[in-house]
C-alpha positions, 0 to 999 in steps of 0.5 A: 668237256662240259659237266665231265672232267678230271675233278668230276671223276675223281669225286665219283671214284671217292663216292664209289669206293664209299658206297661200293658195298651198297652197290654190290648188295643191290646186285646180290639181291637181284641175282638171288631172285630166280627169273629163268626163262621156261623152254627158251621163253616159249613156255613162259618165264619167272621174270615177275619177281625180278621186274617187281624188284627193279620197279621198286628200286627205280621208284625209291630213286625217283624215277618215273616208272612204266610197266609194259606187258608183253603182247603177242600182237606187238611181236607179230607186228614186229615180225611182219614188218621187220623179220624179227620176232619169236611167235607163240611164247607164253606171255602170262605175268611177263612185262618189261620195266621202263625207268626215266630219270630226268636231268636238271637241264634239257639234253639228250636221252640216253638209254641203258637196256638189259634184260632181267631173264636168265637161263635156267641152272638145270645142273644145280648139282654141279654148282659149287654153291647153289645158282641163286644164292649169290656168293663172293669168292676171290673178288667174284660174285657167283650166281646164275645171271651175274654176268648174263646179264644182271650185272650190266642191268644193275650197273646202269642203275647204280650209275644213276645212284652214283650221281645221285649219291655224289650230288652231281646233276646231269642234263637230259634224261636217262632211261633204263629198260629192264626187259624179259624174254631176251633169252628166248630171242629178244622179245623183250626189247622188240616189245619196248621198241614197238611200244615206242621206247627210243633214245639219242644213244642206246647202251645194251649192257651185255658183258663185253670183257671190258671192250666196246662191241660195235658189230655182231653177226646175224644168225639163222638156225636150220633144221633139215630132215631126210627120208630113207628106205629102211631094210636089214644092213646085210641087204643094204642094196634094198634100202636107202640110207637117209644118213648117207643122203644127209652127208652129201648135203652137209659136204655141200653146205661145207663147200658153201661156207668155204666160198663165203669165206672167200668172198666176205671179210669184216674188220671186227668180226670172223668170216661167216660160218656154218656149224652142223651142231646136231645130227640124229638118224637111224635106229641101229647099226644093223638097219639101213637108216630110214630117217635123218635130221641135222640142225645147223646155225649159220652166222653172217656178216651185218650189211654185207649179207642179209637173212634172205640171202642166207636162206636162199643160198642155203636152200639152193645148196640142198636143192642142188644136191637133190636134183643130182640125186635120183632118190632125193629128187623124188624124196626132197629134204624138208627145210625148216627155220627154227630161229634167226636174228639180224646182224648189228653194226655201229659206225665207229666214227660217230658222236655217240661212240666218241662220247663213250671213248671219252667217258671210258678214258676218264673213268679208266685212264686208257683207251677202250678197245673196239671189237666185234662179237660172234654172238648176237643180242639185242644191239641189232634191234635197237640199231636196226629197228629202233634206228638208235645209235647203239653200242654194247658194253657191260661187265662180264664176259661170253664165257660165263653166259650160261655156264655152271658157277657163272661169275661176275668180277666185282671190280669190273662191275664197279668199274662199269657203274663208273664208266656209265655215270661218266657217259651220262655226264658226257653225252646227255649235256649236248 
């Protein structure tokens, strides 16, 4: 077990209890800083003040700190090489912060990855308390970004602080990458990877409801547009309803989803699925619809399916329906891809996962539950592009992400600090 063990974890628990208010205060200070994205990052983001806070905190803790400005050319390169990248985002005053804490002896490098940006709190009047005025009620810290994911980012930072406060040395080095523009599709982690950030193991600190996530689904967003011919509904035979044409394609896409359901299975993830989440067309009930548009999100399984496969099969469905319809054959539907990201999977039987399981067991006194997630995150980038062993674990849960009255259970936050500290001791020593 090396540095880690029962005596060590008991010592850490005592120091955690003694300093827990300090660790909670650091999180509250960060949540109080409004770091929301503008237009899903397309129009920029307000991360600067939050990143300044993290950089200063890292410096006070003795870290080597690097600021890495967002660069469109790096995102373009990532897109060209790996089919990952959200192009054309406003990058002014947006930068990542990287901290490195060096241990007393050589060892492995462990990275904790978290994003500083949060979703806007546009429904401010619906919040019980202001979204950027962190408030504690019934053991929960309320505020925008508590669960998604300043809690995870600060828990990783305070894990290092816990070891410092306890006077317990560690081997190797610990990196913390505080990235921006994650809510816009993950550009911050792409920037970090293209700038050369790597580690022997990466923990993406998104909330996991006290479970270990080793897989998530890939996703592709489609927009499909149809042209019809408008006329008065009383003379419908003289027009062509774009809505009815769209329905024909939707029905065929539902059949494709059923086909996927029968062919693909995964032990940790649900079946691949296709969701028509938005549809708009026409102008009035008395007018045959001249246009129609619907938007779809396809979630697919990692390693068993690919982005190119999903795009190809989706387009084939649309083309097949079009060829069977005289109007659509002459007025082909327009298919656009609006956003996408790959799937993620980490093999369970690996040194890194085993190390995390030991650390969790030491801290919590039980085995961690291994699961998959239907929602994508930066885990895919560190595993697929950076080729780093990657896991996802952090305080918070998916239900709170982007929600009104977003909250984080403070006990889960403190437990994550302890688990992360144990992981540093266990993993970095070898």
